[in-house]
C-alpha positions, 0 to 999 in steps of 0.5 A, spaced: 831 692 464 834 686 460 840 682 463 844 680 458 851 678 456 856 677 450 861 672 447 865 672 442 867 666 438 871 664 432 869 658 428 874 652 429 875 648 423 872 642 427 865 645 427 864 646 420 862 641 414 865 640 407 862 647 405 866 650 411 859 652 414 858 650 422 854 644 423 847 646 425 848 642 432 854 647 434 849 653 435 847 650 441 854 650 443 855 657 442 848 659 445 851 655 451 858 659 451 854 666 452 849 663 457 855 661 461 858 668 460 851 671 463 851 666 469 858 667 471 856 675 471 850 673 475 854 669 480 850 663 478 855 659 475 854 651 475 859 650 481 854 656 485 848 652 483 851 645 485 853 648 492 846 650 493 843 644 491 840 647 484 840 644 477 837 648 471 836 643 465 835 645 458 828 642 457 826 646 450 830 649 445 828 653 439 833 655 433 832 660 427 838 659 422 838 666 418 845 665 414 850 660 415 856 661 420 863 660 417 869 657 418 874 662 421 868 667 422 868 671 429 861 671 431 858 675 437 853 671 441 848 675 446 844 671 451 839 675 454 834 673 460 827 674 457 823 671 464 826 667 470 819 667 474 816 660 476 816 655 473 822 656 468 828 661 466 827 663 459 834 666 455 833 669 448 840 668 444 842 672 437 848 671 433 851 677 430 856 677 424 861 680 428 861 685 434 857 691 433 854 688 427 847 689 426 847 683 421 843 677 425 845 670 423 841 666 428 836 667 433 835 662 439 831 661 445 832 656 451 827 654 457 830 651 463 826 649 469 829 649 477 830 643 480 832 640 486 839 636 485 839 632 491 832 630 490 831 630 483 824 634 483 822 640 480 822 646 484 815 649 485 818 656 486 824 660 484 829 658 488 831 664 493 838 664 491 836 665 483 831 671 485 836 674 489 842 674 485 837 677 479 834 682 483 841 685 485 843 685 478 837 689 475 838 694 481 845 695 479 845 695 472 841 697 466 844 691 462 849 686 465 855 685 459 860 680 459 866 681 453 870 674 452 
């Protein structure tokens, strides 16, 4: 069972270069928008994590660019949890040319670790709040989808 969410993003002028193609660094922002939608759906958004003394910094990123994203194009970004058990949260990303399009423009992956935000050290276990929320979501849904 895969936990995933989607975000629809229309590429703004300030994200593109002179060729009207999105600068490669903005893809991480697009991933972040989809990941935020996923974490909000799971009730694990930043304010909840902060309140519970948990931070989840990104420690590794991979991006594979297949086709360019262009100015004014509306893309569909999927964020799907691959792994959440110790020692990290791994999320895979797919950028599609449009909603319901099979055309993949880019693929990505982030790795995040679980950190005690008060003491600034890495947890050597998955925090109970995260385990509970993800297991509850898996029990309730075959796939978590957010359309934004």
